[in-house]
N, C-alpha and C positions, 0 to 999 in steps of 0.2 A: 106759955110764955117761954121763948127761946132768949137765950143771952147771945149776943152777936160777939165773935171773936174779933178781937182788935189787931190788925197787921200793920206793921211800918210806923212811922213817926208822922205826927201831923205837922201841918203849914207851921202853925206856931212854935211848936219844937225844935222845928229846924230854922227856923228865923232867929230864936234866940241864940241857938248854939252858934249860927253864923255872926252874928253881931258880938258875941262873947270872943269868937276866933279874931275878927277883924281888930277890935279894940286890943286885944294882946298883941296882935301884929304891929299896929300903929305905935303901941308902947314901945315895943322890942325896937323897932325901927327907929322912933326918934331919938331913944337912947344911944343905940348903934353909932348914928350919924354925928351927935353932938360930941363924943370923944374924940379928943386930939390925942393922936400917938405921942407916946412919952419915949423921949431919948434919954437914955443913961448917959452918964459923965463920960465914961471911955468913947462912947459914940461921939459925944460933942466934940470932945478934943480930937478926934480922928477927923471928922469933919471940919473942923476949923484949921486943922494943919493943911488940910486941901483946898482952904478958902472957901468952904461953902456955907452959905448963910443958915445957920440954925432957928431963924425967928419962928417959923411956923413950918407945918409940913409942907405947904405950897412951894414955899421959897425953896425948901430943899430938893425937891421934885424938880423945878425949874432949873436951880442951879447944877444939879447932877444931870441933867439932860444936857444942857450947855457943856460941861465938863466931856460928856460920852461925845458929843457933837465936835468937839475941839480934837479931842482924840480920834475920832473917825478920819478927819480933814487930814490931820497930820500923818496917819497912817496910808491914807490914800495918796498922798504928795509924795510920800516916801516909794510907796510901789510905783507911782508914775516916773518917778526918778529913776529907780532901778529898771524898769521897764525900758526906758530912754536909753540908759547905759547898756542895759543886754542888746538893744537893736543896734547899736553903734558898732558893737564888737563883733 
């Protein structure tokens, strides 16, 4: 009677390991996306002086985008005015 050498992993073993990995991944991802970024007091004060709403992360991002857009518009207007003044001289 010969014993057969077993090579590799069986289907059930791979299935169990895959399920465990997926469960861990799901747990990590749900805890990662539930976290809200915390803003320290100094940052809150700095944002408040710039009239940026610190209610939640979404409003911070939106108001920051608006501020950057306003700054870009001002810079573009200044550049256009400079370009027009340079062209006239």
